[in-house]
MMTF fields as JSON, N, C-alpha, C and O atoms, coordinates in Angstrom:
{
  "mmtfVersion": "1.0.0",
  "mmtfProducer": "UNKNOWN",
  "numBonds": 271,
  "numAtoms": 272,
  "numGroups": 68,
  "numChains": 1,
  "numModels": 1,
  "chainsPerModel": [1],
  "groupsPerChain": [68],
  "chainIdList": ["A"],
  "bondAtomList": [4, 2, 8, 6, 12, 10, 16, 14, 20, 18, 24, 22, 28, 26, 32, 30, 36, 34, 40, 38, 44, 42, 48, 46, 52, 50, 56, 54, 60, 58, 64, 62, 68, 66, 72, 70, 76, 74, 80, 78, 84, 82, 88, 86, 92, 90, 96, 94, 100, 98, 104, 102, 108, 106, 112, 110, 116, 114, 120, 118, 124, 122, 128, 126, 132, 130, 136, 134, 140, 138, 144, 142, 148, 146, 152, 150, 156, 154, 160, 158, 164, 162, 168, 166, 172, 170, 176, 174, 180, 178, 184, 182, 188, 186, 192, 190, 196, 194, 200, 198, 204, 202, 208, 206, 212, 210, 216, 214, 220, 218, 224, 222, 228, 226, 232, 230, 236, 234, 240, 238, 244, 242, 248, 246, 252, 250, 256, 254, 260, 258, 264, 262, 268, 266],
  "bondOrderList": [1, 1, 1, 1, 1, 1, 1, 1, 1, 1, 1, 1, 1, 1, 1, 1, 1, 1, 1, 1, 1, 1, 1, 1, 1, 1, 1, 1, 1, 1, 1, 1, 1, 1, 1, 1, 1, 1, 1, 1, 1, 1, 1, 1, 1, 1, 1, 1, 1, 1, 1, 1, 1, 1, 1, 1, 1, 1, 1, 1, 1, 1, 1, 1, 1, 1, 1],
  "groupList": [{"groupName": "UNK", "atomNameList": ["N", "CA", "C", "O"], "elementList": ["N", "C", "C", "O"], "formalChargeList": [0, 0, 0, 0], "bondAtomList": [1, 0, 2, 1, 3, 2], "bondOrderList": [1, 1, 2], "singleLetterCode": "X", "chemCompType": "L-PEPTIDE LINKING"}],
  "groupTypeList": [0, 0, 0, 0, 0, 0, 0, 0, 0, 0, 0, 0, 0, 0, 0, 0, 0, 0, 0, 0, 0, 0, 0, 0, 0, 0, 0, 0, 0, 0, 0, 0, 0, 0, 0, 0, 0, 0, 0, 0, 0, 0, 0, 0, 0, 0, 0, 0, 0, 0, 0, 0, 0, 0, 0, 0, 0, 0, 0, 0, 0, 0, 0, 0, 0, 0, 0, 0],
  "groupIdList": [1, 2, 3, 4, 5, 6, 7, 8, 9, 10, 11, 12, 13, 14, 15, 16, 17, 18, 19, 20, 21, 22, 23, 24, 25, 26, 27, 28, 29, 30, 31, 32, 33, 34, 35, 36, 37, 38, 39, 40, 41, 42, 43, 44, 45, 46, 47, 48, 49, 50, 51, 52, 53, 54, 55, 56, 57, 58, 59, 60, 61, 62, 63, 64, 65, 66, 67, 68],
  "secStructList": [7, 2, 2, 2, 2, 6, 6, 7, 7, 2, 2, 2, 2, 2, 2, 2, 2, 2, 4, 4, 4, 2, 2, 2, 2, 2, 2, 2, 2, 2, 2, 2, 2, 2, 2, 2, 2, 2, 2, 2, 2, 2, 2, 2, 2, 2, 2, 2, 2, 7, 6, 6, 2, 2, 2, 2, 2, 2, 2, 7, 7, 7, 7, 7, 7, 7, 7, 7],
  "xCoordList": [0.825, 0.0, 0.869, 0.523, 1.988, 2.889, 3.445, 3.631, 3.711, 4.249, 3.263, 3.671, 1.977, 0.982, 0.934, 0.718, 1.136, 1.162, 2.359, 2.267, 3.482, 4.695, 4.743, 5.752, 3.688, 3.611, 4.269, 4.544, 4.522, 5.123, 4.038, 3.004, 4.301, 3.361, 3.588, 4.563, 2.674, 2.807, 4.046, 4.761, 4.3, 5.478, 6.769, 7.691, 6.841, 8.039, 8.212, 9.335, 7.115, 7.227, 7.636, 8.38, 7.158, 7.587, 9.065, 9.792, 9.515, 10.937, 11.803, 12.909, 11.323, 12.086, 12.188, 13.243, 11.111, 11.099, 11.907, 12.739, 11.669, 12.308, 13.586, 14.388, 13.775, 14.956, 14.9, 13.866, 16.005, 16.056, 15.69, 15.906, 15.154, 14.838, 13.392, 12.954, 12.655, 11.257, 11.123, 10.238, 11.976, 11.901, 12.202, 11.656, 13.064, 13.351, 12.162, 11.872, 11.487, 10.313, 9.204, 8.538, 9.009, 7.991, 8.362, 7.494, 9.636, 10.079, 9.899, 9.469, 10.217, 10.04, 8.566, 8.205, 7.732, 6.301, 5.75, 4.918, 6.208, 5.765, 6.23, 5.465, 7.468, 7.979, 7.227, 6.896, 6.964, 6.215, 4.825, 4.344, 4.179, 2.86, 2.91, 2.059, 3.903, 4.007, 4.362, 3.999, 5.058, 5.384, 4.219, 4.021, 3.468, 2.367, 1.116, 0.276, 0.974, -0.21, -0.412, -1.512, 0.587, 0.369, 0.14, -0.646, 0.814, 0.644, -0.805, -1.403, -1.357, -2.733, -3.697, -4.72, -3.38, -4.239, -4.296, -5.373, -3.153, -3.15, -3.847, -4.487, -3.736, -4.471, -5.972, -6.704, -6.427, -7.851, -8.342, -9.438, -7.525, -7.879, -7.962, -8.856, -7.036, -7.048, -8.294, -8.898, -8.68, -9.903, -11.138, -12.064, -11.159, -12.323, -12.459, -13.572, -11.332, -11.375, -11.653, -12.218, -11.266, -11.474, -10.147, -9.117, -10.175, -8.934, -8.24, -8.848, -6.983, -6.16, -6.3, -5.505, -7.275, -7.508, -6.402, -5.961, -5.954, -4.914, -3.607, -2.911, -3.291, -2.095, -2.213, -1.238, -3.377, -3.613, -3.463, -2.912, -3.943, -3.826, -2.37, -2.0, -1.558, -0.165, 0.774, 1.741, 0.517, 1.526, 1.142, 1.848, 0.052, -0.254, 0.189, 0.124, 0.632, 1.092, -0.108, -0.839, -0.298, -1.401, -0.831, 0.219, -1.524, -1.065, -1.531, -2.595, -0.71, -1.078, -2.04, -1.937, -2.958, -3.873, -3.24, -2.713, -3.304, -2.77, -3.849, -4.979, -3.5, -4.447, -4.437, -3.412, -5.554, -5.62, -6.597, -6.788],
  "yCoordList": [-1.188, 0.0, 1.252, 2.257, 1.185, 2.338, 2.64, 3.802, 1.585, 1.759, 2.512, 3.329, 2.246, 2.946, 4.431, 5.277, 4.733, 6.137, 6.855, 8.033, 6.154, 6.759, 6.676, 7.045, 6.205, 6.199, 4.993, 5.028, 3.945, 2.75, 1.719, 1.674, 0.897, -0.173, -1.327, -1.343, -2.276, -3.434, -4.231, -4.73, -4.35, -5.086, -4.437, -5.142, -3.138, -2.448, -2.646, -2.798, -2.645, -2.847, -4.282, -4.505, -5.268, -6.651, -6.787, -7.48, -6.134, -6.17, -5.579, -6.063, -4.557, -3.961, -4.917, -5.026, -5.597, -6.49, -7.744, -8.145, -8.366, -9.641, -9.504, -10.436, -8.38, -8.196, -9.105, -9.224, -9.735, -10.613, -12.05, -12.95, -12.285, -13.631, -14.042, -15.096, -13.234, -13.545, -14.854, -15.652, -15.09, -16.337, -17.556, -18.635, -17.388, -18.491, -18.793, -19.956, -17.768, -17.945, -18.645, -19.537, -18.248, -18.885, -20.335, -21.207, -20.615, -21.985, -22.862, -24.008, -22.351, -23.115, -23.39, -24.484, -22.419, -22.611, -23.657, -24.477, -23.635, -24.618, -26.021, -26.979, -26.146, -27.451, -27.983, -29.167, -27.127, -27.544, -28.017, -29.024, -27.299, -27.692, -29.045, -29.901, -29.245, -30.496, -31.678, -32.814, -31.428, -32.499, -32.831, -33.992, -31.842, -32.076, -32.6, -33.226, -32.362, -32.796, -34.312, -34.743, -35.148, -36.592, -37.047, -37.962, -36.419, -36.776, -36.57, -37.456, -35.426, -35.13, -36.025, -36.445, -36.318, -37.199, -38.595, -39.184, -39.127, -40.447, -40.436, -41.421, -39.356, -39.258, -39.294, -39.997, -38.544, -38.51, -39.856, -40.304, -40.491, -41.8, -42.834, -43.68, -42.761, -43.674, -43.467, -44.437, -42.227, -41.951, -42.462, -42.972, -42.331, -42.758, -44.279, -44.802, -44.99, -46.441, -47.086, -48.177, -46.426, -46.982, -47.365, -47.408, -47.643, -47.921, -49.189, -50.258, -49.06, -50.197, -50.674, -51.507, -50.184, -50.683, -50.266, -51.08, -49.027, -48.567, -49.317, -49.711, -49.505, -50.27, -51.709, -52.282, -52.277, -53.638, -53.729, -54.705, -52.734, -52.746, -52.687, -53.334, -51.925, -51.748, -52.827, -53.177, -53.357, -54.177, -55.625, -56.312, -56.116, -57.533, -58.287, -57.775, -59.496, -60.337, -61.09, -61.748, -60.985, -61.693, -62.805, -62.648, -63.913, -65.013, -64.797, -64.231, -65.261, -65.135, -66.249, -67.377, -65.913, -66.925, -67.522, -66.809, -68.801, -69.464, -69.528, -69.929, -69.134, -69.215, -70.632, -71.086, -71.33, -72.693, -72.791, -73.871],
  "zCoordList": [0.0, 0.0, 0.0, -0.621, 0.693, 0.741, -0.643, -1.004, -1.422, -2.765, -3.65, -4.475, -3.487, -4.285, -3.933, -4.801, -2.669, -2.237, -2.84, -3.186, -2.971, -3.524, -5.044, -5.645, -5.669, -7.115, -7.775, -8.975, -7.032, -7.614, -7.898, -7.231, -8.901, -9.199, -8.217, -7.466, -8.243, -7.357, -7.743, -6.875, -9.037, -9.521, -9.007, -8.597, -9.023, -8.524, -7.022, -6.541, -6.287, -4.837, -4.512, -3.557, -5.298, -5.1, -5.417, -4.705, -6.476, -6.831, -5.724, -5.481, -5.061, -3.969, -2.784, -2.159, -2.481, -1.328, -1.611, -0.797, -2.754, -3.063, -3.877, -3.939, -4.483, -5.313, -6.526, -7.182, -6.812, -7.976, -7.623, -8.435, -6.455, -6.004, -6.277, -5.816, -7.012, -7.283, -8.041, -7.732, -9.021, -9.791, -8.91, -9.138, -7.91, -6.992, -6.086, -5.805, -5.639, -4.784, -5.572, -5.048, -6.815, -7.657, -7.919, -7.869, -8.2, -8.456, -7.218, -7.34, -6.043, -4.815, -4.541, -4.106, -4.791, -4.609, -5.557, -5.167, -6.801, -7.784, -7.414, -7.526, -6.977, -6.556, -5.343, -5.282, -4.401, -3.215, -3.599, -3.08, -4.505, -4.975, -5.673, -5.429, -6.542, -7.288, -6.385, -6.69, -5.291, -4.363, -3.433, -3.076, -3.05, -2.127, -2.817, -2.17, -4.099, -4.821, -4.762, -4.414, -5.084, -4.969, -3.533, -3.289, -2.592, -1.181, -0.747, -0.137, -1.054, -0.676, -1.45, -0.91, -2.711, -3.506, -2.891, -2.795, -2.476, -1.851, -0.496, -0.128, 0.244, 1.512, 1.265, 1.962, 0.281, -0.027, -0.564, -0.228, -1.399, -1.932, -0.816, -0.808, 0.113, 1.251, 2.1, 2.558, 2.314, 3.077, 2.345, 2.975, 1.026, 0.25, 0.225, 0.263, 0.163, 0.096, 1.447, 1.514, 2.501, 3.832, 4.469, 3.797, 5.763, 6.484, 5.984, 5.922, 5.635, 5.254, 3.822, 3.388, 3.067, 1.71, 0.739, -0.072, 0.807, -0.107, 0.152, -0.784, 1.403, 1.772, 1.271, 0.784, 1.387, 0.929, -0.595, -1.102, -1.315, -2.774, -3.232, -4.211, -2.536, -2.955, -2.427, -3.105, -1.249, -0.593, -0.333, 0.405, -0.912, -0.76, -2.009, -3.127, -1.787, -2.893, -3.438, -2.697, -4.737, -5.381, -6.243, -6.866, -6.272, -7.107, -8.546, -8.794, -9.481, -10.885, -11.261, -10.778, -12.115, -12.644, -13.893, -14.747, -13.975, -15.165, -16.214, -15.937, -17.415, -18.526, -19.085, -19.594, -18.997, -19.503, -20.644, -21.203]
}
C-alpha cells in the first residue's frame, strides 16, 4: 500500500522487497505444490477407500492366474 502512495506499481514494490529472487520464490512454490499434490491425492484416496484398503492394494502379494 505504501508503494501505491509513492507512485510505484505493485510489480516495482515486489521487486524492492524480493529483489532478484522472485523467480526463486515462484520456483520453490511450484515445486512444493508439485510435491504435495500426490501426497494429498493419496491421503484422499485412502480416506475414500477406507482404512487399510490402499495399503492392501499396494503391498499384498497376489497369485497369478494361469491361462488354460
